[in-house]
C-alpha positions as CSV (number, residue, x, y, z in Angstrom):
1,M,-38.6,-50.0,29.0
2,K,-37.0,-50.4,25.5
3,N,-35.5,-54.0,26.1
4,M,-34.6,-56.6,28.8
5,Q,-31.5,-54.9,29.9
6,D,-33.3,-51.7,30.6
7,F,-35.6,-54.0,32.7
8,H,-32.8,-55.6,34.3
9,N,-30.9,-52.4,35.2
10,W,-34.3,-51.5,36.7
11,L,-34.9,-54.2,38.7
12,S,-31.2,-54.4,40.0
13,V,-31.5,-50.8,41.3
14,R,-30.4,-50.8,45.0
15,E,-32.7,-48.3,46.6
16,P,-35.0,-46.8,46.8
17,L,-37.1,-49.8,45.6
18,L,-40.8,-49.6,44.3
19,L,-43.1,-52.3,45.2
20,E,-43.3,-53.7,41.7
21,Q,-39.3,-54.0,41.8
22,I,-40.0,-55.7,45.5
23,R,-42.4,-58.2,43.9
24,L,-40.6,-59.1,40.8
25,R,-37.3,-59.8,42.7
26,A,-39.5,-62.1,44.6
27,L,-40.5,-64.1,41.7
28,T,-37.1,-64.6,40.9
29,G,-36.4,-66.7,43.9
30,V,-39.8,-68.9,43.2
31,S,-39.3,-72.8,41.6
32,R,-41.1,-72.9,38.3
33,T,-43.6,-75.4,39.7
34,R,-44.8,-72.8,42.3
35,L,-45.2,-70.1,40.1
36,A,-47.2,-72.3,37.7
37,K,-49.4,-73.3,40.4
38,V,-49.9,-69.4,41.6
39,S,-50.2,-68.3,37.9
40,N,-53.4,-70.3,37.9
41,E,-54.8,-68.4,40.7
42,A,-54.9,-64.7,39.2
43,P,-54.8,-63.3,35.9
44,W,-51.6,-62.1,34.7
45,F,-50.9,-59.3,32.4
46,I,-49.0,-60.2,29.0
47,W,-46.8,-57.6,27.5
48,D,-47.8,-56.3,24.0
49,A,-51.1,-58.4,24.1
50,P,-53.8,-56.5,23.1
51,Q,-56.2,-55.1,25.8
52,S,-60.1,-55.2,25.9
53,L,-62.1,-52.4,26.3
54,S,-64.1,-53.8,29.1
55,E,-60.9,-53.9,31.0
C-alpha cells in the first residue's frame, strides 16, 4: 500500500473480508490501555523496519 488512504480503503471494504482485515478492524475497538497490555505478549511487525536474516 502506498499510503494511509490506501490502507483505510483496504480496511473499509465491505466484502469479502480477509482474515487480516477482520483482525485489524477488531483492533480499532480496543482501548489504548488494553492494546498496550497485549502488545507486550507477542512480537509486533513494525513497517519499514529492517528484518534480520534469522527471521
